[in-house]
Residue frames as a rotation matrix with the C-alpha (Angstrom) as fourth column:
LYS 1
-0.266 0.813 -0.518 -54.10
-0.931 -0.078 0.355 46.73
0.248 0.577 0.778 7.74
THR 2
-0.511 0.061 -0.858 -54.00
-0.010 0.997 0.076 43.09
0.860 0.048 -0.509 8.77
TRP 3
-0.930 0.183 -0.320 -55.02
0.343 0.113 -0.932 43.89
-0.134 -0.977 -0.168 12.35
LYS 4
-0.638 0.733 -0.236 -57.96
-0.661 -0.678 -0.321 45.94
-0.395 -0.049 0.917 11.15
LEU 5
-0.219 0.586 -0.780 -59.40
-0.700 0.463 0.544 42.88
0.680 0.665 0.309 9.30
ALA 6
-0.965 -0.124 -0.229 -59.41
0.065 0.737 -0.673 40.78
0.253 -0.665 -0.703 12.52
PRO 7
-0.142 0.985 -0.099 -62.87
0.034 0.104 0.994 39.56
0.989 0.137 -0.048 13.38
THR 8
-0.467 -0.166 -0.869 -62.73
0.852 0.181 -0.492 40.86
0.239 -0.969 0.057 16.90
SER 9
0.548 0.760 -0.350 -64.72
0.836 -0.515 0.191 43.32
-0.035 -0.397 -0.917 19.08
LEU 10
0.822 -0.417 -0.388 -61.56
-0.299 -0.896 0.329 45.61
-0.485 -0.154 -0.861 19.19
THR 11
0.627 -0.738 0.250 -58.43
0.700 0.393 -0.596 45.88
0.341 0.549 0.763 17.14
PRO 12
0.236 -0.686 -0.689 -55.17
0.688 -0.383 0.617 47.49
-0.687 -0.619 0.381 18.38
ASN 13
0.990 -0.140 -0.012 -53.99
-0.115 -0.761 -0.639 50.75
0.081 0.634 -0.769 16.94
THR 14
0.516 -0.856 0.040 -50.51
0.855 0.517 0.037 49.55
-0.052 0.015 0.999 16.00
GLN 15
0.171 -0.519 0.837 -49.44
0.429 -0.726 -0.538 53.10
0.887 0.451 0.098 15.18
SER 16
0.556 0.085 0.827 -49.89
-0.605 -0.641 0.473 54.21
0.570 -0.763 -0.305 18.83
CYS 17
0.983 -0.179 0.050 -48.14
0.107 0.764 0.636 51.08
-0.153 -0.620 0.770 20.16
ASP 18
0.628 -0.769 -0.118 -44.44
-0.725 -0.524 -0.448 51.97
0.282 0.367 -0.886 20.62
SER 19
-0.604 -0.745 0.283 -43.25
-0.792 0.601 -0.108 48.63
-0.089 -0.289 -0.953 22.03
MET 20
-0.561 0.339 -0.755 -44.23
-0.070 0.889 0.452 44.99
0.825 0.306 -0.475 21.92
GLU 21
-0.857 0.242 -0.456 -45.42
0.514 0.328 -0.792 45.21
-0.042 -0.913 -0.406 25.50
ALA 22
-0.640 0.641 -0.424 -47.82
-0.411 -0.751 -0.516 47.97
-0.650 -0.156 0.744 24.58
LEU 23
-0.436 0.453 -0.778 -49.12
-0.780 0.240 0.577 45.99
0.449 0.858 0.249 21.59
LEU 24
-0.703 0.221 -0.676 -49.68
0.315 0.949 -0.018 42.89
0.637 -0.226 -0.737 23.77
LYS 25
-0.826 0.432 -0.362 -51.53
0.261 -0.277 -0.925 44.99
-0.500 -0.858 0.116 26.31
ALA 26
-0.449 0.679 -0.581 -53.81
-0.818 -0.574 -0.040 46.42
-0.361 0.457 0.813 23.54
CYS 27
-0.546 0.217 -0.809 -54.25
-0.479 0.711 0.514 42.89
0.687 0.669 -0.285 22.10
ARG 28
-0.924 0.194 -0.330 -55.54
0.365 0.702 -0.611 41.48
0.113 -0.685 -0.719 25.32
GLN 29
-0.567 0.776 -0.276 -58.63
-0.397 -0.551 -0.734 43.68
-0.722 -0.306 0.621 24.85
MET 30
-0.563 0.293 -0.773 -59.47
-0.766 0.165 0.621 41.83
0.310 0.942 0.132 21.68
THR 31
-0.342 0.478 0.809 -62.37
-0.277 0.772 -0.573 39.35
-0.898 -0.420 -0.131 21.84
ALA 32
-0.995 -0.078 0.056 -63.13
0.015 0.444 0.896 37.05
-0.094 0.893 -0.440 18.91
LEU 33
-0.376 0.916 -0.138 -66.57
-0.914 -0.391 -0.108 37.63
-0.153 0.086 0.984 17.45
PRO 34
0.122 0.552 0.825 -69.11
-0.457 0.769 -0.447 34.65
-0.881 -0.323 0.346 17.32
PRO 35
0.845 0.305 -0.439 -68.86
-0.525 0.318 -0.789 33.88
-0.101 0.898 0.429 13.60
THR 36
0.018 -0.952 -0.305 -65.29
-0.892 0.123 -0.436 32.70
0.453 0.279 -0.847 14.09
GLY 37
0.750 0.377 -0.544 -66.21
-0.106 0.880 0.463 29.98
0.653 -0.290 0.700 16.57
LEU 38
-0.256 -0.935 -0.244 -63.24
0.296 0.165 -0.941 30.87
0.920 -0.313 0.235 18.75
THR 39
0.885 0.426 -0.189 -63.36
0.268 -0.133 0.954 30.91
0.381 -0.895 -0.232 22.50
MET 40
0.306 -0.882 -0.359 -59.63
0.819 0.051 0.572 31.74
-0.486 -0.469 0.738 22.77
PRO 41
0.314 -0.244 -0.918 -57.53
-0.189 -0.963 0.191 34.80
-0.931 0.113 -0.348 21.88
LEU 42
0.902 0.020 0.431 -56.76
0.408 0.283 -0.868 35.35
-0.139 0.959 0.247 18.20
HIS 43
0.849 -0.504 -0.158 -53.84
-0.524 -0.842 -0.131 37.78
-0.066 0.194 -0.979 18.55
PRO 44
0.092 -0.903 0.420 -51.06
-0.400 0.353 0.846 35.21
-0.912 -0.246 -0.328 19.09
TRP 45
0.147 0.022 0.989 -51.91
0.690 0.714 -0.119 33.60
-0.709 0.700 0.090 15.80
ILE 46
0.966 0.197 0.165 -52.05
0.257 -0.705 -0.661 36.92
-0.014 0.681 -0.732 13.98
MET 47
0.552 -0.833 -0.041 -48.53
-0.715 -0.498 0.491 37.68
-0.430 -0.242 -0.870 15.32
TRP 48
-0.028 -0.564 0.825 -47.37
-0.002 0.825 0.565 34.28
-1.000 0.014 -0.025 14.36
VAL 49
0.500 0.275 0.821 -48.70
0.781 0.267 -0.565 34.53
-0.374 0.924 -0.081 10.77
LEU 50
0.978 -0.185 -0.093 -47.26
-0.205 -0.926 -0.318 38.09
-0.028 0.330 -0.944 10.38
TRP 51
0.278 -0.940 0.200 -43.86
-0.624 -0.018 0.781 36.72
-0.730 -0.342 -0.591 11.45
THR 52
-0.088 -0.296 0.951 -43.91
0.290 0.906 0.309 33.68
-0.953 0.303 0.006 9.27
SER 53
0.724 0.474 0.502 -45.19
0.632 -0.164 -0.757 35.61
-0.277 0.865 -0.418 6.36
ARG 54
0.817 -0.517 -0.255 -42.45
-0.504 -0.855 0.119 38.06
-0.279 0.031 -0.960 6.73
ASN 55
-0.043 -0.901 0.432 -39.90
-0.454 0.403 0.795 35.31
-0.890 -0.161 -0.426 6.66
GLN 56
0.158 0.265 0.951 -41.48
0.683 0.666 -0.299 33.65
-0.713 0.697 -0.076 3.59
PHE 57
0.993 0.115 0.036 -41.30
0.108 -0.716 -0.690 37.03
-0.054 0.689 -0.723 1.77
SER 58
0.585 -0.808 -0.066 -37.73
-0.715 -0.553 0.427 37.53
-0.382 -0.203 -0.902 2.83
PHE 59
-0.393 -0.799 0.455 -36.32
-0.538 0.601 0.590 34.10
-0.745 -0.013 -0.667 2.16
GLU 60
-0.450 0.265 0.853 -38.78
0.512 0.859 0.003 32.52
-0.732 0.438 -0.523 -0.26
ASP 61
-0.974 0.065 -0.219 -40.11
-0.194 -0.741 0.643 35.54
-0.120 0.668 0.734 -2.19
LYS 62
-0.441 0.896 -0.050 -43.70
0.764 0.404 0.504 34.56
0.472 0.184 -0.862 -1.29
SER 63
-0.973 0.157 0.168 -46.27
-0.217 -0.865 -0.452 37.19
0.074 -0.476 0.876 -0.38
PHE 64
-0.505 0.841 -0.195 -49.75
0.838 0.532 0.120 37.02
0.204 -0.103 -0.974 1.07
SER 65
-0.245 0.543 0.803 -52.59
0.055 -0.819 0.571 39.52
0.968 0.184 0.171 1.20
GLU 66
-0.747 0.027 0.665 -53.93
-0.630 -0.352 -0.693 40.85
0.215 -0.936 0.280 4.53
SER 67
0.282 0.950 0.137 -57.08
-0.956 0.266 0.123 38.85
0.081 -0.165 0.983 4.17
GLU 68
0.425 -0.270 -0.864 -55.15
-0.199 0.903 -0.380 35.64
0.883 0.333 0.330 3.43
MET 69
-0.687 -0.726 -0.028 -53.04
-0.085 0.119 -0.989 36.19
0.722 -0.677 -0.143 6.67
ILE 70
-0.473 0.532 0.703 -56.13
-0.878 -0.218 -0.426 36.76
-0.073 -0.818 0.570 8.82
LEU 71
0.547 0.707 -0.449 -57.78
-0.764 0.640 0.077 33.67
0.342 0.301 0.890 7.38
LYS 72
0.056 -0.666 -0.743 -54.65
0.066 0.745 -0.663 31.60
0.996 -0.012 0.086 8.10
ALA 73
-0.786 -0.403 0.469 -54.55
-0.409 -0.230 -0.883 32.93
0.464 -0.886 0.015 11.62
ILE 74
0.060 0.911 0.407 -58.16
-0.996 0.082 -0.038 31.96
-0.069 -0.403 0.912 12.29
LYS 75
0.600 0.107 -0.793 -57.44
-0.406 0.895 -0.186 28.47
0.689 0.433 0.581 10.86
LEU 76
-0.415 -0.825 -0.383 -54.42
0.060 0.396 -0.916 27.94
0.908 -0.403 -0.115 13.18
ALA 77
-0.696 0.187 0.693 -56.39
-0.703 -0.378 -0.603 29.19
0.150 -0.907 0.395 16.16
LYS 78
0.437 0.899 -0.007 -59.18
-0.892 0.435 0.122 26.81
0.113 -0.047 0.992 15.45
GLU 79
0.317 -0.402 -0.859 -56.71
-0.143 0.875 -0.462 23.92
0.938 0.269 0.220 15.07
TRP 80
-0.759 -0.646 0.085 -55.13
-0.108 -0.003 -0.994 24.75
0.642 -0.764 -0.067 18.43
GLN 81
-0.345 0.754 0.559 -58.55
-0.939 -0.274 -0.210 25.13
-0.005 -0.597 0.802 20.05
SER 82
0.591 0.587 -0.554 -59.64
-0.631 0.764 0.136 21.73
0.503 0.269 0.821 18.70
ALA 83
-0.102 -0.830 -0.548 -56.37
-0.077 0.556 -0.827 20.14
0.992 -0.042 -0.121 19.92
GLN 84
-0.753 -0.235 0.614 -57.14
-0.563 -0.251 -0.787 21.14
0.339 -0.939 0.057 23.53
LEU 85
0.238 0.927 0.288 -60.25
-0.971 0.232 0.058 18.94
-0.013 -0.293 0.956 23.48
LEU 86
0.228 -0.226 -0.947 -58.23
-0.376 0.877 -0.300 15.82
0.898 0.425 0.115 22.87
PRO 87
0.963 0.154 -0.223 -57.74
0.134 0.446 0.885 13.44
0.236 -0.882 0.409 25.81
ALA 88
0.558 -0.800 0.218 -54.57
-0.827 -0.519 0.215 14.38
-0.059 -0.301 -0.952 27.78
SER 89
0.310 -0.422 0.852 -53.54
-0.299 0.807 0.509 10.67
-0.903 -0.412 0.124 27.89
SER 90
0.928 0.066 0.367 -53.14
0.310 0.410 -0.858 10.42
-0.207 0.910 0.360 24.05
SER 91
0.387 -0.871 -0.304 -49.27
-0.756 -0.488 0.436 10.48
-0.528 0.061 -0.847 23.99
VAL 92
0.931 -0.178 -0.320 -46.96
-0.138 0.638 -0.757 8.67
0.339 0.749 0.570 21.78
SER 93
0.504 -0.821 0.268 -43.49
-0.202 0.190 0.961 6.99
-0.839 -0.539 -0.070 22.20
SER 94
0.134 -0.573 -0.808 -40.69
-0.970 -0.244 0.012 6.92
-0.204 0.782 -0.588 19.81
LYS 95
-0.789 -0.423 0.445 -40.47
-0.402 0.904 0.147 3.13
-0.465 -0.063 -0.883 20.30
ASP 96
-0.175 0.802 0.572 -44.11
0.350 0.593 -0.725 2.66
-0.920 0.073 -0.385 18.98
TYR 97
-0.005 0.157 -0.988 -43.72
-0.744 -0.660 -0.101 4.58
-0.668 0.735 0.120 15.72
GLN 98
-0.548 -0.118 0.828 -44.85
0.405 0.829 0.386 2.13
-0.732 0.547 -0.406 12.92
LEU 99
0.018 0.518 -0.855 -45.75
-0.560 -0.704 -0.438 4.09
-0.828 0.487 0.277 9.77
SER 100
0.152 0.067 0.986 -46.83
0.681 0.716 -0.154 2.53
-0.717 0.695 0.064 6.51
ASN 101
-0.730 -0.456 0.508 -46.22
0.678 -0.391 0.623 4.05
-0.086 0.799 0.595 3.01
LYS 102
-0.012 0.813 0.583 -49.53
0.653 -0.435 0.620 5.89
0.758 0.388 -0.525 3.50
ASP 103
-0.755 -0.435 0.491 -48.22
-0.048 -0.710 -0.703 7.89
0.654 -0.554 0.515 6.44
GLN 104
0.347 0.863 -0.367 -50.67
0.359 0.239 0.902 6.43
0.866 -0.445 -0.227 8.99
SER 105
0.562 -0.008 0.827 -50.81
-0.631 -0.651 0.422 7.72
0.535 -0.759 -0.370 12.51
PRO 106
-0.640 -0.758 -0.128 -48.19
-0.439 0.497 -0.749 6.33
0.631 -0.423 -0.651 15.05
LEU 107
0.159 0.600 -0.784 -49.51
0.507 0.632 0.586 3.79
0.847 -0.491 -0.204 17.50
GLN 108
0.645 0.241 0.725 -50.40
-0.413 -0.688 0.596 5.15
0.643 -0.684 -0.344 20.91
GLY 109
0.142 -0.565 -0.813 -47.88
0.705 0.634 -0.317 4.59
0.695 -0.528 0.489 23.80
ASP 110
0.690 0.004 -0.724 -46.32
0.677 -0.356 0.644 6.19
-0.255 -0.935 -0.248 26.84
SER 111
0.739 -0.435 0.515 -44.53
-0.018 -0.776 -0.630 9.54
0.674 0.456 -0.581 26.45
CYS 112
0.273 -0.752 -0.599 -40.98
0.922 0.382 -0.059 9.26
0.273 -0.537 0.798 27.81
PHE 113
-0.334 -0.320 -0.887 -40.28
0.579 -0.812 0.075 12.94
-0.744 -0.488 0.457 27.66
GLN 114
0.231 0.395 0.889 -41.53
0.930 -0.358 -0.082 16.01
0.286 0.846 -0.450 25.82
GLY 115
-0.041 -0.296 -0.954 -40.83
0.618 -0.758 0.208 19.72
-0.785 -0.582 0.214 25.76
SER 116
0.636 0.233 0.736 -40.63
0.721 -0.520 -0.458 22.92
0.275 0.822 -0.499 23.84
SER 117
-0.207 -0.689 -0.695 -38.34
0.747 -0.570 0.342 25.91
-0.631 -0.448 0.633 23.66
PHE 118
0.827 0.561 -0.037 -38.54
0.436 -0.683 -0.586 29.49
-0.354 0.469 -0.809 22.23
ARG 119
-0.306 -0.939 0.155 -36.09
0.825 -0.180 0.535 31.12
-0.475 0.292 0.830 19.76
ARG 120
0.469 0.389 -0.793 -36.20
0.037 -0.905 -0.423 34.70
-0.882 0.169 -0.439 18.55
TYR 121
0.290 -0.380 -0.878 -35.39
-0.830 -0.556 -0.034 35.73
-0.476 0.739 -0.477 14.99
VAL 122
-0.197 -0.350 0.916 -35.45
0.211 0.897 0.389 32.36
-0.957 0.270 -0.103 13.32
ALA 123
-0.811 -0.353 -0.466 -34.79
-0.291 -0.448 0.845 32.76
-0.507 0.822 0.261 9.64
SER 124
-0.399 0.685 -0.610 -37.56
-0.798 0.068 0.599 30.61
0.452 0.726 0.519 8.30
ALA 125
0.525 0.685 0.505 -40.04
-0.841 0.511 0.179 27.74
-0.136 -0.518 0.844 9.16
LEU 126
0.760 -0.310 -0.571 -37.63
-0.055 0.845 -0.531 25.27
0.647 0.435 0.626 7.65
VAL 127
-0.376 -0.899 0.225 -34.82
-0.245 -0.137 -0.960 26.43
0.894 -0.416 -0.169 9.94
ALA 128
-0.184 0.396 0.900 -37.23
-0.977 -0.175 -0.123 26.20
0.109 -0.902 0.419 12.90
GLU 129
0.868 0.466 -0.173 -38.13
-0.466 0.884 0.040 22.60
0.171 0.046 0.984 11.95
ALA 130
0.367 -0.810 -0.458 -34.43
0.126 0.531 -0.838 21.67
0.922 0.250 0.297 11.82
MET 131
-0.514 -0.485 0.708 -33.65
-0.586 -0.404 -0.702 23.30
0.627 -0.776 -0.077 15.20
ALA 132
0.325 0.703 0.633 -36.55
-0.944 0.276 0.178 21.40
-0.050 -0.656 0.753 16.71
LEU 133
0.891 -0.040 -0.452 -35.30
-0.104 0.952 -0.289 18.05
0.442 0.305 0.844 15.24
LYS 134
-0.097 -0.993 -0.066 -31.81
-0.082 0.074 -0.994 18.73
0.992 -0.091 -0.088 16.44
SER 135
-0.397 -0.005 0.918 -33.01
-0.860 -0.347 -0.374 19.45
0.320 -0.938 0.133 20.01
GLY 136
0.645 0.715 0.269 -35.15
-0.761 0.633 0.143 16.35
-0.068 -0.297 0.952 20.08
LEU 137
0.698 -0.524 -0.488 -32.30
0.056 0.719 -0.692 14.21
0.714 0.456 0.532 18.75
ASP 138
-0.353 -0.798 0.488 -29.88
-0.409 -0.338 -0.848 15.78
0.842 -0.499 -0.207 21.31
MET 139
-0.019 0.430 0.903 -32.33
-1.000 0.007 -0.025 14.83
-0.017 -0.903 0.430 24.07
ALA 140
0.902 0.383 -0.201 -32.66
-0.408 0.908 -0.100 11.29
0.144 0.172 0.974 22.80
VAL 141
0.296 -0.893 -0.340 -28.91
0.052 0.371 -0.927 10.85
0.954 0.257 0.156 22.63
THR 142
-0.429 -0.411 0.804 -28.49
-0.663 -0.461 -0.590 12.33
0.613 -0.786 -0.075 26.19
LYS 143
0.272 0.662 0.698 -31.08
-0.936 0.349 0.034 9.87
-0.221 -0.663 0.715 27.53
GLY 144
-0.473 -0.667 0.575 -29.19
-0.555 0.733 0.394 6.91
-0.684 -0.133 -0.717 26.03
TYR 145
0.654 0.731 0.193 -31.45
-0.250 0.451 -0.857 5.90
-0.714 0.512 0.478 23.14
LYS 146
-0.379 -0.907 0.185 -29.70
-0.157 0.260 0.953 3.92
-0.912 0.332 -0.240 20.43
ASP 147
-0.737 0.287 0.612 -32.33
0.673 0.397 0.624 3.26
-0.064 0.872 -0.486 17.83
VAL 148
-0.453 0.496 -0.740 -34.25
0.042 -0.818 -0.574 6.34
-0.890 -0.291 0.350 16.79
VAL 149
-0.321 0.448 0.834 -36.96
0.939 0.037 0.341 7.12
0.122 0.893 -0.433 14.23
CYS 150
-0.739 0.006 -0.674 -37.39
0.192 -0.957 -0.219 10.95
-0.646 -0.291 0.706 13.67
LEU 151
-0.122 0.791 0.599 -40.82
0.992 0.122 0.041 12.00
-0.040 0.599 -0.800 12.36
SER 152
-0.715 -0.159 -0.681 -41.45
0.187 -0.982 0.033 15.48
-0.674 -0.104 0.732 10.93
ASP 153
0.385 0.905 0.180 -44.33
0.579 -0.084 -0.811 17.18
-0.719 0.417 -0.556 9.08
SER 154
0.414 -0.319 -0.853 -41.76
-0.580 -0.814 0.023 19.03
-0.702 0.485 -0.522 6.96
ARG 155
0.911 -0.030 0.412 -41.30
0.294 0.749 -0.594 17.12
-0.291 0.662 0.690 3.64
CYS 156
0.763 -0.627 0.158 -38.54
-0.251 -0.513 -0.821 19.43
0.596 0.586 -0.549 2.67
LEU 157
0.200 -0.667 0.717 -36.47
-0.975 -0.061 0.215 18.72
-0.100 -0.742 -0.663 5.85
VAL 158
0.452 0.008 0.892 -36.99
-0.235 0.966 0.110 15.02
-0.860 -0.259 0.439 5.63
GLY 159
0.972 -0.139 0.189 -35.98
0.218 0.246 -0.944 15.11
0.085 0.959 0.269 1.93
LEU 160
0.494 -0.849 0.190 -32.77
-0.709 -0.519 -0.477 16.98
0.504 0.101 -0.858 2.74
LEU 161
0.137 -0.424 0.895 -31.92
-0.896 0.333 0.294 14.36
-0.423 -0.842 -0.334 5.45
THR 162
0.552 0.169 0.817 -32.74
0.017 0.977 -0.214 11.23
-0.834 0.131 0.536 3.56
ASP 163
0.936 -0.255 0.244 -31.01
0.260 0.032 -0.965 12.53
0.238 0.966 0.097 0.33
LYS 164
0.312 -0.854 -0.415 -28.04
0.805 0.006 0.593 13.72
-0.504 -0.520 0.690 2.38
SER 165
-0.011 -0.180 0.984 -28.28
0.728 -0.676 -0.116 17.12
0.685 0.715 0.139 0.60
SER 166
-0.212 -0.054 -0.976 -28.10
0.848 -0.507 -0.156 20.60
-0.486 -0.860 0.154 2.14
VAL 167
0.529 0.293 0.797 -28.87
0.623 -0.771 -0.130 24.24
0.576 0.566 -0.590 1.72
ILE 168
-0.416 -0.818 0.396 -26.77
0.207 -0.509 -0.835 27.09
0.885 -0.266 0.381 2.92
ALA 169
0.060 0.506 0.860 -29.34
-0.712 -0.582 0.392 28.17
0.699 -0.636 0.326 5.63
LEU 170
0.864 0.444 0.237 -29.25
-0.487 0.616 0.619 24.69
0.129 -0.650 0.749 7.13
LYS 171
0.290 -0.803 -0.520 -25.70
-0.214 0.475 -0.853 23.64
0.933 0.359 -0.034 6.61
GLY 172
-0.623 -0.622 0.475 -24.61
-0.596 -0.016 -0.803 23.95
0.507 -0.783 -0.361 10.25
LEU 173
-0.031 0.748 0.663 -27.82
-0.955 0.175 -0.242 22.35
-0.297 -0.640 0.709 11.60
LEU 174
0.859 0.241 -0.452 -27.70
-0.427 0.825 -0.370 19.37
0.284 0.511 0.811 9.23
HIS 175
-0.056 -0.951 -0.305 -24.00
-0.279 0.308 -0.910 18.86
0.959 0.034 -0.282 10.16
ASP 176
-0.556 -0.098 0.825 -24.99
-0.825 -0.054 -0.562 18.84
0.100 -0.994 -0.051 13.87
ILE 177
0.530 0.819 0.219 -27.79
-0.806 0.567 -0.172 16.28
-0.265 -0.086 0.960 13.25
CYS 178
0.620 -0.376 -0.689 -25.31
-0.292 0.704 -0.647 14.15
0.728 0.602 0.327 11.35
VAL 179
-0.442 -0.882 0.163 -22.78
-0.501 0.092 -0.860 14.23
0.744 -0.461 -0.483 14.16
LEU 180
-0.190 0.518 0.834 -25.45
-0.951 0.112 -0.287 13.38
-0.242 -0.848 0.471 16.73
SER 181
0.740 0.570 -0.356 -26.47
-0.663 0.709 -0.243 10.36
0.114 0.416 0.902 14.52
TYR 182
-0.059 -0.840 -0.540 -23.01
-0.480 0.498 -0.722 8.85
0.875 0.216 -0.433 14.97
SER 183
-0.685 -0.169 0.709 -23.85
-0.728 0.190 -0.658 8.13
-0.023 -0.967 -0.253 18.63
LEU 184
0.235 0.894 0.381 -26.77
-0.809 0.398 -0.433 5.86
-0.539 -0.206 0.817 17.59
ASN 185
-0.480 -0.286 0.830 -26.92
0.102 0.921 0.376 2.24
-0.871 0.265 -0.413 16.31
SER 186
-0.560 0.349 0.751 -29.64
0.825 0.154 0.544 3.25
0.074 0.924 -0.374 13.78
ILE 187
-0.432 0.470 -0.770 -31.63
0.081 -0.830 -0.552 6.28
-0.898 -0.300 0.320 12.86
SER 188
-0.549 0.331 0.768 -34.25
0.833 0.141 0.535 7.04
0.069 0.933 -0.353 10.15
PHE 189
-0.790 0.294 -0.538 -36.19
-0.164 -0.947 -0.276 10.18
-0.591 -0.130 0.796 9.07
LYS 190
-0.606 0.691 0.394 -39.77
0.795 0.502 0.341 9.85
0.038 0.520 -0.853 8.05
PHE 191
-0.843 0.449 0.297 -42.46
-0.339 -0.872 0.354 12.37
0.418 0.197 0.887 6.91
ILE 192
-0.618 0.717 -0.323 -45.64
0.783 0.519 -0.344 12.42
-0.079 -0.466 -0.881 8.92
PRO 193
-0.201 0.544 0.815 -48.66
0.385 -0.721 0.576 14.63
0.901 0.430 -0.065 8.24
ARG 194
-0.775 -0.097 0.624 -49.37
-0.426 -0.650 -0.630 17.24
0.467 -0.754 0.462 10.92
ALA 195
0.203 0.952 0.227 -52.82
-0.879 0.075 0.470 15.76
0.431 -0.295 0.853 11.57
SER 196
0.649 0.038 -0.760 -51.10
0.109 0.984 0.143 12.44
0.753 -0.176 0.635 12.42
ASN 197
-0.359 -0.836 -0.414 -48.68
0.735 0.019 -0.677 14.09
0.574 -0.548 0.608 14.91
ILE 198
0.481 0.699 0.530 -51.20
0.253 -0.689 0.679 16.12
0.840 -0.193 -0.508 16.95
ILE 199
0.728 -0.190 -0.659 -49.28
0.679 0.064 0.731 15.75
-0.096 -0.980 0.176 20.26
ALA 200
-0.362 -0.920 -0.149 -46.12
0.864 -0.392 0.316 17.53
-0.349 -0.014 0.937 19.00
ASP 201
-0.439 0.238 0.866 -48.22
0.529 -0.710 0.464 20.14
0.726 0.662 0.186 17.14
ARG 202
0.634 0.771 -0.059 -50.22
0.447 -0.303 0.842 20.80
0.631 -0.561 -0.537 20.23
ILE 203
0.366 -0.633 -0.682 -47.01
0.857 -0.056 0.512 21.23
-0.362 -0.772 0.522 22.36
ALA 204
-0.605 -0.640 0.474 -45.58
0.791 -0.552 0.264 23.68
0.092 0.535 0.840 19.80
LYS 205
-0.141 0.637 0.758 -48.80
0.314 -0.698 0.644 25.87
0.939 0.329 -0.102 19.53
ASN 206
0.758 0.446 -0.475 -49.24
0.560 -0.073 0.825 25.80
0.333 -0.892 -0.305 23.26
ALA 207
-0.069 -0.890 -0.450 -45.67
0.916 -0.235 0.325 27.13
-0.395 -0.390 0.832 23.74
LEU 208
-0.685 -0.158 0.711 -46.34
0.581 -0.708 0.401 29.87
0.440 0.688 0.577 21.25
PHE 209
0.286 0.933 0.219 -49.58
0.395 -0.323 0.860 30.79
0.873 -0.159 -0.461 23.02
VAL 210
0.653 -0.125 -0.747 -47.86
0.747 -0.051 0.662 31.10
-0.121 -0.991 0.060 26.42
ILE 211
-0.474 -0.872 -0.120 -44.99
0.836 -0.489 0.249 33.14
-0.276 0.018 0.961 25.09
ALA 212
-0.508 0.357 0.784 -47.42
0.413 -0.698 0.585 35.55
0.756 0.621 0.207 23.21
ASN 213
0.511 0.816 0.272 -49.39
0.153 -0.398 0.905 36.07
0.846 -0.421 -0.328 26.50
SER 214
0.128 -0.567 -0.813 -46.48
0.983 0.184 0.026 36.37
0.135 -0.802 0.581 28.82
PRO 215
0.779 0.253 -0.574 -45.93
0.408 -0.899 0.157 39.86
-0.477 -0.357 -0.803 30.39
SER 216
-0.140 -0.921 -0.365 -42.51
-0.022 -0.365 0.931 40.16
-0.990 0.138 0.031 28.77
GLY 217
0.578 0.378 -0.724 -43.88
-0.694 -0.239 -0.679 39.35
-0.430 0.895 0.124 25.38
């Protein structure tokens, strides 16, 4: 039902698609209609919203209607499309982060390294946030950084780290982050609004878009 509500010229017949490859092939025939204001494919964001909504229903007992999911997919697609219009040189450095209590944007600087990775079957968005933080911290330690400020747009994750509390789903990841922290002289975890961390958000969404449009799916 969600696919049928998509504001596109064509919508895939999910009942006739017997594999992810077949679904992706059908999705590539979709073209967003003018009222959406989209010039990019919508289907990766529909898939993402379906996946995250499924996780929220399974692990947080939250449910969303088909129309809510489509609206969320359109919103995410527009955010990603807008992010592509930003200057490519607007990168940030972990050494330049200076946030006030009002969660202002980090100062601009040179990007030392950046990257993304893909994981299948992640239990929830919170677990994904913790995995991303662990990977970034692991890279920082590997490159020899000793004083680190970790910024995340997940208030829940930052709260767990600063309060040194835990939940069952994150127990192993939080332990790993703690162990990595022992290699540093100092480390802090701060919340930053997604709008103030556009570079990281753009990298993550771009990775999702590439994966969704790859031949292997």
